[in-house]
Structures are given as structure tokens and as C-alpha cells.
mmCIF file of the N, C-alpha and C atoms, coordinates in Angstrom:
data_MODEL
# 
_entry.id   MODEL 
# 
loop_
_atom_site.group_PDB 
_atom_site.id 
_atom_site.type_symbol 
_atom_site.label_atom_id 
_atom_site.label_alt_id 
_atom_site.label_comp_id 
_atom_site.label_asym_id 
_atom_site.label_entity_id 
_atom_site.label_seq_id 
_atom_site.pdbx_PDB_ins_code 
_atom_site.Cartn_x 
_atom_site.Cartn_y 
_atom_site.Cartn_z 
_atom_site.occupancy 
_atom_site.B_iso_or_equiv 
_atom_site.pdbx_formal_charge 
_atom_site.auth_seq_id 
_atom_site.auth_comp_id 
_atom_site.auth_asym_id 
_atom_site.auth_atom_id 
_atom_site.pdbx_PDB_model_num 
ATOM 1   N N  . MET A 1 1  ? 27.589 41.548 -87.944  1.00 0.00 ? 1  MET A N  1 
ATOM 2   C CA . MET A 1 1  ? 26.822 40.312 -87.923  1.00 0.00 ? 1  MET A CA 1 
ATOM 3   C C  . MET A 1 1  ? 27.739 39.103 -87.951  1.00 0.00 ? 1  MET A C  1 
ATOM 4   N N  . TYR A 1 2  ? 28.823 39.190 -88.695  1.00 0.00 ? 2  TYR A N  1 
ATOM 5   C CA . TYR A 1 2  ? 29.694 38.028 -88.853  1.00 0.00 ? 2  TYR A CA 1 
ATOM 6   C C  . TYR A 1 2  ? 30.274 37.560 -87.524  1.00 0.00 ? 2  TYR A C  1 
ATOM 7   N N  . GLY A 1 3  ? 30.728 38.481 -86.692  1.00 0.00 ? 3  GLY A N  1 
ATOM 8   C CA . GLY A 1 3  ? 31.424 38.104 -85.472  1.00 0.00 ? 3  GLY A CA 1 
ATOM 9   C C  . GLY A 1 3  ? 30.553 37.485 -84.409  1.00 0.00 ? 3  GLY A C  1 
ATOM 10  N N  . THR A 1 4  ? 29.270 37.796 -84.379  1.00 0.00 ? 4  THR A N  1 
ATOM 11  C CA . THR A 1 4  ? 28.439 37.326 -83.282  1.00 0.00 ? 4  THR A CA 1 
ATOM 12  C C  . THR A 1 4  ? 27.380 36.324 -83.696  1.00 0.00 ? 4  THR A C  1 
ATOM 13  N N  . ASN A 1 5  ? 26.788 36.483 -84.864  1.00 0.00 ? 5  ASN A N  1 
ATOM 14  C CA . ASN A 1 5  ? 25.672 35.627 -85.250  1.00 0.00 ? 5  ASN A CA 1 
ATOM 15  C C  . ASN A 1 5  ? 26.056 34.465 -86.150  1.00 0.00 ? 5  ASN A C  1 
ATOM 16  N N  . LEU A 1 6  ? 26.994 34.660 -87.041  1.00 0.00 ? 6  LEU A N  1 
ATOM 17  C CA . LEU A 1 6  ? 27.354 33.617 -87.991  1.00 0.00 ? 6  LEU A CA 1 
ATOM 18  C C  . LEU A 1 6  ? 28.447 32.728 -87.415  1.00 0.00 ? 6  LEU A C  1 
ATOM 19  N N  . LEU A 1 7  ? 28.193 31.428 -87.426  1.00 0.00 ? 7  LEU A N  1 
ATOM 20  C CA . LEU A 1 7  ? 29.153 30.450 -86.923  1.00 0.00 ? 7  LEU A CA 1 
ATOM 21  C C  . LEU A 1 7  ? 29.555 29.531 -88.058  1.00 0.00 ? 7  LEU A C  1 
ATOM 22  N N  . ASN A 1 8  ? 30.812 29.121 -88.081  1.00 0.00 ? 8  ASN A N  1 
ATOM 23  C CA . ASN A 1 8  ? 31.195 28.110 -89.059  1.00 0.00 ? 8  ASN A CA 1 
ATOM 24  C C  . ASN A 1 8  ? 30.761 26.744 -88.528  1.00 0.00 ? 8  ASN A C  1 
ATOM 25  N N  . ALA A 1 9  ? 30.969 25.705 -89.290  1.00 0.00 ? 9  ALA A N  1 
ATOM 26  C CA . ALA A 1 9  ? 30.461 24.384 -88.928  1.00 0.00 ? 9  ALA A CA 1 
ATOM 27  C C  . ALA A 1 9  ? 31.050 23.871 -87.617  1.00 0.00 ? 9  ALA A C  1 
ATOM 28  N N  . ARG A 1 10 ? 32.327 24.052 -87.407  1.00 0.00 ? 10 ARG A N  1 
ATOM 29  C CA . ARG A 1 10 ? 32.952 23.567 -86.172  1.00 0.00 ? 10 ARG A CA 1 
ATOM 30  C C  . ARG A 1 10 ? 32.463 24.328 -84.950  1.00 0.00 ? 10 ARG A C  1 
ATOM 31  N N  . GLN A 1 11 ? 32.292 25.630 -85.090  1.00 0.00 ? 11 GLN A N  1 
ATOM 32  C CA . GLN A 1 11 ? 31.774 26.422 -83.980  1.00 0.00 ? 11 GLN A CA 1 
ATOM 33  C C  . GLN A 1 11 ? 30.342 26.016 -83.650  1.00 0.00 ? 11 GLN A C  1 
ATOM 34  N N  . LEU A 1 12 ? 29.544 25.773 -84.683  1.00 0.00 ? 12 LEU A N  1 
ATOM 35  C CA . LEU A 1 12 ? 28.161 25.370 -84.466  1.00 0.00 ? 12 LEU A CA 1 
ATOM 36  C C  . LEU A 1 12 ? 28.088 23.998 -83.811  1.00 0.00 ? 12 LEU A C  1 
ATOM 37  N N  . ALA A 1 13 ? 28.919 23.063 -84.240  1.00 0.00 ? 13 ALA A N  1 
ATOM 38  C CA . ALA A 1 13 ? 28.948 21.740 -83.617  1.00 0.00 ? 13 ALA A CA 1 
ATOM 39  C C  . ALA A 1 13 ? 29.286 21.855 -82.136  1.00 0.00 ? 13 ALA A C  1 
ATOM 40  N N  . ALA A 1 14 ? 30.213 22.723 -81.798  1.00 0.00 ? 14 ALA A N  1 
ATOM 41  C CA . ALA A 1 14 ? 30.573 22.924 -80.394  1.00 0.00 ? 14 ALA A CA 1 
ATOM 42  C C  . ALA A 1 14 ? 29.407 23.519 -79.610  1.00 0.00 ? 14 ALA A C  1 
ATOM 43  N N  . LYS A 1 15 ? 28.696 24.484 -80.191  1.00 0.00 ? 15 LYS A N  1 
ATOM 44  C CA . LYS A 1 15 ? 27.540 25.094 -79.516  1.00 0.00 ? 15 LYS A CA 1 
ATOM 45  C C  . LYS A 1 15 ? 26.420 24.083 -79.308  1.00 0.00 ? 15 LYS A C  1 
ATOM 46  N N  . LEU A 1 16 ? 26.235 23.180 -80.280  1.00 0.00 ? 16 LEU A N  1 
ATOM 47  C CA . LEU A 1 16 ? 25.196 22.156 -80.173  1.00 0.00 ? 16 LEU A CA 1 
ATOM 48  C C  . LEU A 1 16 ? 25.650 20.965 -79.335  1.00 0.00 ? 16 LEU A C  1 
ATOM 49  N N  . GLN A 1 17 ? 26.907 20.949 -78.968  1.00 0.00 ? 17 GLN A N  1 
ATOM 50  C CA . GLN A 1 17 ? 27.513 19.884 -78.164  1.00 0.00 ? 17 GLN A CA 1 
ATOM 51  C C  . GLN A 1 17 ? 27.407 18.523 -78.848  1.00 0.00 ? 17 GLN A C  1 
ATOM 52  N N  . VAL A 1 18 ? 27.731 18.508 -80.138  1.00 0.00 ? 18 VAL A N  1 
ATOM 53  C CA . VAL A 1 18 ? 27.818 17.265 -80.897  1.00 0.00 ? 18 VAL A CA 1 
ATOM 54  C C  . VAL A 1 18 ? 29.189 17.225 -81.562  1.00 0.00 ? 18 VAL A C  1 
ATOM 55  N N  . CYS A 1 19 ? 29.661 16.040 -81.887  1.00 0.00 ? 19 CYS A N  1 
ATOM 56  C CA . CYS A 1 19 ? 30.960 15.940 -82.550  1.00 0.00 ? 19 CYS A CA 1 
ATOM 57  C C  . CYS A 1 19 ? 30.821 16.387 -84.008  1.00 0.00 ? 19 CYS A C  1 
ATOM 58  N N  . ASN A 1 20 ? 31.931 16.719 -84.611  1.00 0.00 ? 20 ASN A N  1 
ATOM 59  C CA . ASN A 1 20 ? 31.928 17.216 -85.988  1.00 0.00 ? 20 ASN A CA 1 
ATOM 60  C C  . ASN A 1 20 ? 31.330 16.208 -86.954  1.00 0.00 ? 20 ASN A C  1 
ATOM 61  N N  . THR A 1 21 ? 31.630 14.929 -86.761  1.00 0.00 ? 21 THR A N  1 
ATOM 62  C CA . THR A 1 21 ? 31.105 13.895 -87.656  1.00 0.00 ? 21 THR A CA 1 
ATOM 63  C C  . THR A 1 21 ? 29.586 13.855 -87.600  1.00 0.00 ? 21 THR A C  1 
ATOM 64  N N  . THR A 1 22 ? 29.027 13.884 -86.407  1.00 0.00 ? 22 THR A N  1 
ATOM 65  C CA . THR A 1 22 ? 27.574 13.881 -86.252  1.00 0.00 ? 22 THR A CA 1 
ATOM 66  C C  . THR A 1 22 ? 26.965 15.115 -86.893  1.00 0.00 ? 22 THR A C  1 
ATOM 67  N N  . PHE A 1 23 ? 27.593 16.260 -86.691  1.00 0.00 ? 23 PHE A N  1 
ATOM 68  C CA . PHE A 1 23 ? 27.062 17.494 -87.269  1.00 0.00 ? 23 PHE A CA 1 
ATOM 69  C C  . PHE A 1 23 ? 27.057 17.431 -88.792  1.00 0.00 ? 23 PHE A C  1 
ATOM 70  N N  . PHE A 1 24 ? 28.139 16.968 -89.400  1.00 0.00 ? 24 PHE A N  1 
ATOM 71  C CA . PHE A 1 24 ? 28.191 16.916 -90.861  1.00 0.00 ? 24 PHE A CA 1 
ATOM 72  C C  . PHE A 1 24 ? 27.203 15.896 -91.416  1.00 0.00 ? 24 PHE A C  1 
ATOM 73  N N  . LYS A 1 25 ? 26.903 14.847 -90.674  1.00 0.00 ? 25 LYS A N  1 
ATOM 74  C CA . LYS A 1 25 ? 25.851 13.912 -91.094  1.00 0.00 ? 25 LYS A CA 1 
ATOM 75  C C  . LYS A 1 25 ? 24.486 14.588 -91.036  1.00 0.00 ? 25 LYS A C  1 
ATOM 76  N N  . MET A 1 26 ? 24.273 15.414 -90.001  1.00 0.00 ? 26 MET A N  1 
ATOM 77  C CA . MET A 1 26 ? 23.006 16.133 -89.870  1.00 0.00 ? 26 MET A CA 1 
ATOM 78  C C  . MET A 1 26 ? 22.786 17.084 -91.034  1.00 0.00 ? 26 MET A C  1 
ATOM 79  N N  . LEU A 1 27 ? 23.845 17.667 -91.551  1.00 0.00 ? 27 LEU A N  1 
ATOM 80  C CA . LEU A 1 27 ? 23.717 18.624 -92.651  1.00 0.00 ? 27 LEU A CA 1 
ATOM 81  C C  . LEU A 1 27 ? 23.124 17.997 -93.903  1.00 0.00 ? 27 LEU A C  1 
ATOM 82  N N  . HIS A 1 28 ? 23.308 16.712 -94.075  1.00 0.00 ? 28 HIS A N  1 
ATOM 83  C CA . HIS A 1 28 ? 22.819 16.030 -95.270  1.00 0.00 ? 28 HIS A CA 1 
ATOM 84  C C  . HIS A 1 28 ? 21.433 15.428 -95.069  1.00 0.00 ? 28 HIS A C  1 
ATOM 85  N N  . GLN A 1 29 ? 20.846 15.629 -93.894  1.00 0.00 ? 29 GLN A N  1 
ATOM 86  C CA . GLN A 1 29 ? 19.530 15.096 -93.587  1.00 0.00 ? 29 GLN A CA 1 
ATOM 87  C C  . GLN A 1 29 ? 18.472 16.183 -93.756  1.00 0.00 ? 29 GLN A C  1 
ATOM 88  N N  . GLN A 1 30 ? 17.239 15.739 -93.944  1.00 0.00 ? 30 GLN A N  1 
ATOM 89  C CA . GLN A 1 30 ? 16.112 16.658 -93.992  1.00 0.00 ? 30 GLN A CA 1 
ATOM 90  C C  . GLN A 1 30 ? 15.341 16.546 -92.683  1.00 0.00 ? 30 GLN A C  1 
ATOM 91  N N  . ASN A 1 31 ? 14.693 17.636 -92.269  1.00 0.00 ? 31 ASN A N  1 
ATOM 92  C CA . ASN A 1 31 ? 13.856 17.559 -91.082  1.00 0.00 ? 31 ASN A CA 1 
ATOM 93  C C  . ASN A 1 31 ? 12.488 17.012 -91.478  1.00 0.00 ? 31 ASN A C  1 
ATOM 94  N N  . ASN A 1 32 ? 11.535 17.007 -90.550  1.00 0.00 ? 32 ASN A N  1 
ATOM 95  C CA . ASN A 1 32 ? 10.210 16.442 -90.820  1.00 0.00 ? 32 ASN A CA 1 
ATOM 96  C C  . ASN A 1 32 ? 9.457  17.178 -91.924  1.00 0.00 ? 32 ASN A C  1 
ATOM 97  N N  . LYS A 1 33 ? 9.777  18.434 -92.147  1.00 0.00 ? 33 LYS A N  1 
ATOM 98  C CA . LYS A 1 33 ? 9.134  19.218 -93.201  1.00 0.00 ? 33 LYS A CA 1 
ATOM 99  C C  . LYS A 1 33 ? 9.819  19.043 -94.551  1.00 0.00 ? 33 LYS A C  1 
ATOM 100 N N  . GLY A 1 34 ? 10.922 18.322 -94.586  1.00 0.00 ? 34 GLY A N  1 
ATOM 101 C CA . GLY A 1 34 ? 11.649 18.115 -95.831  1.00 0.00 ? 34 GLY A CA 1 
ATOM 102 C C  . GLY A 1 34 ? 12.669 19.186 -96.142  1.00 0.00 ? 34 GLY A C  1 
ATOM 103 N N  . ASP A 1 35 ? 12.965 20.034 -95.167  1.00 0.00 ? 35 ASP A N  1 
ATOM 104 C CA . ASP A 1 35 ? 13.926 21.118 -95.372  1.00 0.00 ? 35 ASP A CA 1 
ATOM 105 C C  . ASP A 1 35 ? 15.326 20.688 -94.955  1.00 0.00 ? 35 ASP A C  1 
ATOM 106 N N  . TYR A 1 36 ? 16.312 21.204 -95.663  1.00 0.00 ? 36 TYR A N  1 
ATOM 107 C CA . TYR A 1 36 ? 17.703 20.990 -95.271  1.00 0.00 ? 36 TYR A CA 1 
ATOM 108 C C  . TYR A 1 36 ? 18.117 22.072 -94.281  1.00 0.00 ? 36 TYR A C  1 
ATOM 109 N N  . CYS A 1 37 ? 19.217 21.853 -93.624  1.00 0.00 ? 37 CYS A N  1 
ATOM 110 C CA . CYS A 1 37 ? 19.722 22.787 -92.621  1.00 0.00 ? 37 CYS A CA 1 
ATOM 111 C C  . CYS A 1 37 ? 19.941 24.167 -93.249  1.00 0.00 ? 37 CYS A C  1 
ATOM 112 N N  . PRO A 1 38 ? 19.413 25.224 -92.616  1.00 0.00 ? 38 PRO A N  1 
ATOM 113 C CA . PRO A 1 38 ? 19.594 26.571 -93.169  1.00 0.00 ? 38 PRO A CA 1 
ATOM 114 C C  . PRO A 1 38 ? 21.030 27.062 -93.010  1.00 0.00 ? 38 PRO A C  1 
ATOM 115 N N  . TYR A 1 39 ? 21.523 27.742 -94.028  1.00 0.00 ? 39 TYR A N  1 
ATOM 116 C CA . TYR A 1 39 ? 22.879 28.286 -93.972  1.00 0.00 ? 39 TYR A CA 1 
ATOM 117 C C  . TYR A 1 39 ? 22.940 29.585 -94.762  1.00 0.00 ? 39 TYR A C  1 
ATOM 118 N N  . HIS A 1 40 ? 24.020 30.303 -94.581  1.00 0.00 ? 40 HIS A N  1 
ATOM 119 C CA . HIS A 1 40 ? 24.259 31.558 -95.284  1.00 0.00 ? 40 HIS A CA 1 
ATOM 120 C C  . HIS A 1 40 ? 25.655 31.503 -95.881  1.00 0.00 ? 40 HIS A C  1 
ATOM 121 N N  . GLN A 1 41 ? 25.844 32.197 -96.995  1.00 0.00 ? 41 GLN A N  1 
ATOM 122 C CA . GLN A 1 41 ? 27.159 32.318 -97.611  1.00 0.00 ? 41 GLN A CA 1 
ATOM 123 C C  . GLN A 1 41 ? 27.436 33.793 -97.862  1.00 0.00 ? 41 GLN A C  1 
ATOM 124 N N  . LEU A 1 42 ? 28.659 34.203 -97.617  1.00 0.00 ? 42 LEU A N  1 
ATOM 125 C CA . LEU A 1 42 ? 29.030 35.598 -97.816  1.00 0.00 ? 42 LEU A CA 1 
ATOM 126 C C  . LEU A 1 42 ? 29.269 35.920 -99.284  1.00 0.00 ? 42 LEU A C  1 
ATOM 127 N N  . GLY A 1 43 ? 29.481 34.900 -100.096 1.00 0.00 ? 43 GLY A N  1 
ATOM 128 C CA . GLY A 1 43 ? 29.679 35.044 -101.532 1.00 0.00 ? 43 GLY A CA 1 
ATOM 129 C C  . GLY A 1 43 ? 29.253 33.752 -102.200 1.00 0.00 ? 43 GLY A C  1 
ATOM 130 N N  . PRO A 1 44 ? 29.138 33.736 -103.521 1.00 0.00 ? 44 PRO A N  1 
ATOM 131 C CA . PRO A 1 44 ? 28.642 32.542 -104.202 1.00 0.00 ? 44 PRO A CA 1 
ATOM 132 C C  . PRO A 1 44 ? 29.535 31.309 -104.051 1.00 0.00 ? 44 PRO A C  1 
ATOM 133 N N  . HIS A 1 45 ? 30.819 31.494 -103.817 1.00 0.00 ? 45 HIS A N  1 
ATOM 134 C CA . HIS A 1 45 ? 31.724 30.351 -103.696 1.00 0.00 ? 45 HIS A CA 1 
ATOM 135 C C  . HIS A 1 45 ? 32.393 30.296 -102.326 1.00 0.00 ? 45 HIS A C  1 
ATOM 136 N N  . SER A 1 46 ? 31.810 30.962 -101.357 1.00 0.00 ? 46 SER A N  1 
ATOM 137 C CA . SER A 1 46 ? 32.430 31.012 -100.030 1.00 0.00 ? 46 SER A CA 1 
ATOM 138 C C  . SER A 1 46 ? 31.901 29.889 -99.137  1.00 0.00 ? 46 SER A C  1 
ATOM 139 N N  . ARG A 1 47 ? 32.475 29.794 -97.971  1.00 0.00 ? 47 ARG A N  1 
ATOM 140 C CA . ARG A 1 47 ? 32.069 28.770 -97.013  1.00 0.00 ? 47 ARG A CA 1 
ATOM 141 C C  . ARG A 1 47 ? 30.663 29.041 -96.500  1.00 0.00 ? 47 ARG A C  1 
ATOM 142 N N  . LYS A 1 48 ? 30.060 27.983 -95.971  1.00 0.00 ? 48 LYS A N  1 
ATOM 143 C CA . LYS A 1 48 ? 28.737 28.121 -95.377  1.00 0.00 ? 48 LYS A CA 1 
ATOM 144 C C  . LYS A 1 48 ? 28.890 28.558 -93.922  1.00 0.00 ? 48 LYS A C  1 
ATOM 145 N N  . TYR A 1 49 ? 27.985 29.427 -93.511  1.00 0.00 ? 49 TYR A N  1 
ATOM 146 C CA . TYR A 1 49 ? 27.923 29.867 -92.127  1.00 0.00 ? 49 TYR A CA 1 
ATOM 147 C C  . TYR A 1 49 ? 26.504 29.664 -91.628  1.00 0.00 ? 49 TYR A C  1 
ATOM 148 N N  . TYR A 1 50 ? 26.361 29.488 -90.337  1.00 0.00 ? 50 TYR A N  1 
ATOM 149 C CA . TYR A 1 50 ? 25.087 29.117 -89.741  1.00 0.00 ? 50 TYR A CA 1 
ATOM 150 C C  . TYR A 1 50 ? 24.725 30.072 -88.618  1.00 0.00 ? 50 TYR A C  1 
ATOM 151 N N  . VAL A 1 51 ? 23.427 30.289 -88.428  1.00 0.00 ? 51 VAL A N  1 
ATOM 152 C CA . VAL A 1 51 ? 22.908 31.064 -87.305  1.00 0.00 ? 51 VAL A CA 1 
ATOM 153 C C  . VAL A 1 51 ? 22.343 30.050 -86.319  1.00 0.00 ? 51 VAL A C  1 
ATOM 154 N N  . LEU A 1 52 ? 22.828 30.071 -85.091  1.00 0.00 ? 52 LEU A N  1 
ATOM 155 C CA . LEU A 1 52 ? 22.471 29.065 -84.094  1.00 0.00 ? 52 LEU A CA 1 
ATOM 156 C C  . LEU A 1 52 ? 20.960 28.949 -83.923  1.00 0.00 ? 52 LEU A C  1 
ATOM 157 N N  . GLU A 1 53 ? 20.258 30.053 -83.814  1.00 0.00 ? 53 GLU A N  1 
ATOM 158 C CA . GLU A 1 53 ? 18.809 30.020 -83.591  1.00 0.00 ? 53 GLU A CA 1 
ATOM 159 C C  . GLU A 1 53 ? 18.069 29.376 -84.764  1.00 0.00 ? 53 GLU A C  1 
ATOM 160 N N  . GLU A 1 54 ? 18.516 29.633 -85.986  1.00 0.00 ? 54 GLU A N  1 
ATOM 161 C CA . GLU A 1 54 ? 17.883 29.024 -87.163  1.00 0.00 ? 54 GLU A CA 1 
ATOM 162 C C  . GLU A 1 54 ? 18.091 27.515 -87.177  1.00 0.00 ? 54 GLU A C  1 
ATOM 163 N N  . VAL A 1 55 ? 19.283 27.071 -86.835  1.00 0.00 ? 55 VAL A N  1 
ATOM 164 C CA . VAL A 1 55 ? 19.575 25.635 -86.831  1.00 0.00 ? 55 VAL A CA 1 
ATOM 165 C C  . VAL A 1 55 ? 18.803 24.943 -85.714  1.00 0.00 ? 55 VAL A C  1 
ATOM 166 N N  . GLN A 1 56 ? 18.711 25.566 -84.551  1.00 0.00 ? 56 GLN A N  1 
ATOM 167 C CA . GLN A 1 56 ? 17.940 24.981 -83.458  1.00 0.00 ? 56 GLN A CA 1 
ATOM 168 C C  . GLN A 1 56 ? 16.471 24.848 -83.842  1.00 0.00 ? 56 GLN A C  1 
ATOM 169 N N  . ALA A 1 57 ? 15.906 25.861 -84.488  1.00 0.00 ? 57 ALA A N  1 
ATOM 170 C CA . ALA A 1 57 ? 14.516 25.788 -84.944  1.00 0.00 ? 57 ALA A CA 1 
ATOM 171 C C  . ALA A 1 57 ? 14.352 24.688 -85.986  1.00 0.00 ? 57 ALA A C  1 
ATOM 172 N N  . TRP A 1 58 ? 15.322 24.550 -86.889  1.00 0.00 ? 58 TRP A N  1 
ATOM 173 C CA . TRP A 1 58 ? 15.281 23.499 -87.911  1.00 0.00 ? 58 TRP A CA 1 
ATOM 174 C C  . TRP A 1 58 ? 15.301 22.114 -87.266  1.00 0.00 ? 58 TRP A C  1 
ATOM 175 N N  . LEU A 1 59 ? 16.111 21.941 -86.234  1.00 0.00 ? 59 LEU A N  1 
ATOM 176 C CA . LEU A 1 59 ? 16.198 20.648 -85.562  1.00 0.00 ? 59 LEU A CA 1 
ATOM 177 C C  . LEU A 1 59 ? 14.892 20.275 -84.864  1.00 0.00 ? 59 LEU A C  1 
ATOM 178 N N  . LEU A 1 60 ? 14.178 21.260 -84.368  1.00 0.00 ? 60 LEU A N  1 
ATOM 179 C CA . LEU A 1 60 ? 12.932 20.996 -83.645  1.00 0.00 ? 60 LEU A CA 1 
ATOM 180 C C  . LEU A 1 60 ? 11.753 20.734 -84.567  1.00 0.00 ? 60 LEU A C  1 
ATOM 181 N N  . HIS A 1 61 ? 11.888 21.053 -85.847  1.00 0.00 ? 61 HIS A N  1 
ATOM 182 C CA . HIS A 1 61 ? 10.779 20.836 -86.783  1.00 0.00 ? 61 HIS A CA 1 
ATOM 183 C C  . HIS A 1 61 ? 11.170 19.784 -87.735  1.00 0.00 ? 61 HIS A C  1 
# 
């Protein structure tokens, strides 16, 4: 799952075709439902990883 579905923030920004600054600003915003951007962590203190389809759905709602 890690190699194909989980993207780090820079990889996700590239897939969404936005600059890193814009992407990191988006992470701190809520969508219309009041939800923050969905993410996954491999451990309690590890980096955040994102699934492209989940983030795209979050952006549309």
C-alpha cells in the first residue's frame, strides 16, 4: 500500500498540480463540511501520508 497509494505532501502537491506553499495552506483549511484534509500516519509520531482519491473527494466537498 505504501508504494502506490500513500503519497507524501510534496508528491501529492505535484499530483494536484499546485505549488507546495498552496498545498500546505490547504492543509490548514476546512472544507464546506468542516472537515480537515484526510491523512494517514504509519505510527503515532511519523509523517503524514495522503491518498490522492481521498484528498480529491475532500476538495470537492
